[in-house]
C-alpha positions in Angstrom: -155.0 -41.9 -128.3 -154.0 -43.1 -124.8 -156.3 -43.1 -122.2 -154.9 -41.7 -118.6 -154.8 -44.9 -117.2 -152.4 -46.5 -120.0 -148.6 -46.3 -119.0 -146.2 -43.9 -120.8 -143.6 -45.3 -123.1 -140.6 -46.0 -120.9 -138.3 -44.2 -123.5 -139.8 -40.9 -123.0 -137.1 -38.6 -122.0 -136.6 -35.6 -119.3 -134.2 -33.0 -120.1 -131.5 -32.8 -117.2 -133.6 -29.5 -116.0 -136.4 -31.4 -115.9 -134.7 -34.3 -113.9 -133.4 -31.6 -111.5 -137.0 -29.9 -110.8 -138.6 -33.5 -110.6 -136.0 -34.7 -107.7 -136.6 -31.6 -105.8 -140.4 -31.8 -106.1 -139.9 -35.4 -104.6 -137.7 -34.0 -101.9 -140.7 -32.2 -101.1 -139.3 -28.7 -101.8 -141.8 -25.6 -102.8 -141.6 -23.9 -106.1 -140.0 -20.7 -104.7 -137.3 -23.3 -102.8 -136.6 -24.9 -106.0 -136.0 -21.6 -107.7 -133.8 -20.6 -105.2 -132.0 -23.8 -105.4 -131.8 -23.7 -109.2 -131.4 -19.9 -109.8 -134.5 -19.8 -111.5 -137.8 -17.9 -111.2 -140.9 -19.6 -109.1 -142.8 -18.8 -112.4 -140.0 -21.0 -114.3 -140.4 -23.9 -111.8 -144.1 -23.6 -112.5 -144.0 -24.4 -116.0 -141.4 -26.9 -115.6 -144.0 -28.6 -113.3 -146.6 -28.2 -115.7 -144.6 -30.2 -118.3 -143.7 -33.0 -116.0 -147.5 -33.2 -115.0 -148.5 -33.4 -118.9 -145.8 -36.1 -119.7 -146.9 -38.3 -116.9 -150.5 -37.5 -117.3 -150.4 -36.5 -113.5 -153.1 -34.4 -111.8 -150.8 -33.3 -108.8 -147.2 -33.4 -107.5 -148.0 -36.6 -105.7 -149.4 -38.5 -108.7 -146.5 -36.8 -110.5 -143.6 -38.5 -108.3 -145.5 -41.9 -108.2 -145.6 -41.9 -112.0 -142.2 -40.9 -112.2 -140.9 -43.5 -110.2 -143.0 -46.1 -111.9 -141.6 -44.9 -114.8 -137.9 -45.1 -113.8 -137.3 -41.6 -114.0 -136.9 -41.2 -110.3 -135.4 -43.7 -107.8 -137.2 -42.8 -104.4 -134.6 -45.3 -102.2 -131.8 -42.8 -103.2 -133.9 -39.0 -103.2 -133.7 -37.9 -99.9 -137.1 -36.7 -98.2 -137.5 -33.5 -96.6 -137.5 -33.2 -92.8 -141.2 -33.2 -91.4 
């Protein structure tokens, strides 16, 4: 069994919806905002977030985004950032 610090296989794939949710999380959107943009329920967004956290073994959204970037699932240079 892999330890939490071991890298995940690069070929582990995301669904197109997981990729959309991940991109919006990286933009700083809340679950409610993501739900509105994707026309799904906030509960469904939370389910996708949990799946993404599990796939990356991340503990929170910040770790999720960083690990997704390291795995090549997300290009932060091309992701627009939410206004602060």
